[in-house]
C-alpha positions as CSV (number, residue, x, y, z in Angstrom):
1,M,0.0,0.0,0.0
2,A,1.4,3.4,-1.0
3,D,1.8,6.2,1.3
4,Q,-0.5,9.2,0.4
5,T,2.0,11.8,1.3
6,A,4.5,10.3,-1.1
7,L,2.0,10.7,-4.0
8,E,1.0,14.3,-3.2
9,P,3.1,17.3,-4.1
10,S,5.1,18.7,-1.1
11,H,3.3,22.1,-1.2
12,H,-0.2,20.4,-0.9
13,K,-1.5,20.6,2.6
14,S,-3.6,17.6,3.8
15,N,-7.2,18.3,4.6
16,Y,-7.1,15.6,7.3
17,T,-6.1,16.5,10.9
18,K,-5.4,14.3,13.8
19,K,-7.1,15.5,16.9
20,K,-5.0,15.7,20.0
21,P,-6.6,14.3,23.2
22,V,-7.2,16.9,26.0
23,I,-7.2,16.1,29.6
24,A,-8.9,18.8,31.6
25,R,-7.9,19.7,35.2
26,P,-10.6,20.4,37.7
27,K,-11.8,24.0,37.8
28,Y,-12.5,25.8,41.0
29,D,-14.2,29.1,41.8
30,K,-11.5,31.7,42.6
31,K,-13.6,33.4,45.3
32,T,-15.2,30.5,47.1
33,G,-12.9,27.6,46.2
34,E,-15.9,25.5,45.2
35,L,-15.4,22.8,42.5
36,I,-17.1,24.1,39.3
37,D,-16.0,21.3,36.9
38,P,-14.3,18.1,38.0
39,G,-12.6,17.8,34.6
40,D,-10.9,14.4,34.1
41,S,-10.1,13.9,37.7
42,D,-12.0,10.5,37.6
43,I,-9.1,9.0,35.6
44,P,-7.1,6.8,37.9
45,G,-3.8,8.5,38.9
46,M,-4.6,11.9,37.4
47,Q,-5.0,13.8,40.7
48,E,-1.6,12.4,41.9
49,L,0.0,13.4,38.6
50,W,-1.4,17.0,38.9
51,D,-0.2,17.2,42.5
52,N,3.3,16.1,41.4
53,I,3.3,18.6,38.6
54,A,2.3,21.4,40.9
55,H,5.0,20.5,43.3
56,L,7.7,20.5,40.6
57,E,6.5,23.8,39.2
58,H,6.8,25.2,42.8
59,V,10.3,23.8,43.1
60,V,11.3,25.3,39.8
61,A,9.8,28.7,40.8
62,I,11.6,28.8,44.1
63,N,15.0,27.9,42.5
64,E,14.4,30.6,39.8
65,G,13.8,33.2,42.5
66,K,10.1,33.8,41.5
67,V,8.8,32.5,44.8
68,A,10.3,33.0,48.2
69,P,11.5,29.8,49.8
70,D,10.2,28.5,53.2
71,E,11.8,26.1,55.6
72,T,10.6,23.0,53.7
73,S,11.6,24.2,50.2
74,T,13.9,22.1,48.1
75,I,16.9,24.1,46.9
76,V,18.7,22.6,43.8
77,P,22.2,24.1,43.6
78,D,22.8,23.2,40.0
79,S,20.4,24.5,37.2
80,Y,21.3,21.4,35.1
81,R,19.9,19.1,37.8
82,L,16.9,21.4,38.3
83,Y,15.6,20.7,34.7
């Protein structure tokens, strides 16, 4: 079976697009803190993943000087190891 892209001229853009899956985080009301939309938090392991991502973002922000460190903050002395 021939590859369609090999048969088309290189300047021709394909009409077909591949949709990317989107995983939505839960949304909370900024004033009250109430849960507005649970998003995809029912997927097993997603809440733990989001918690870990938030923690790593916080560590990076502290080490870049964007957030003041507290007594439990992780300080990474080398920027290579940080990323």
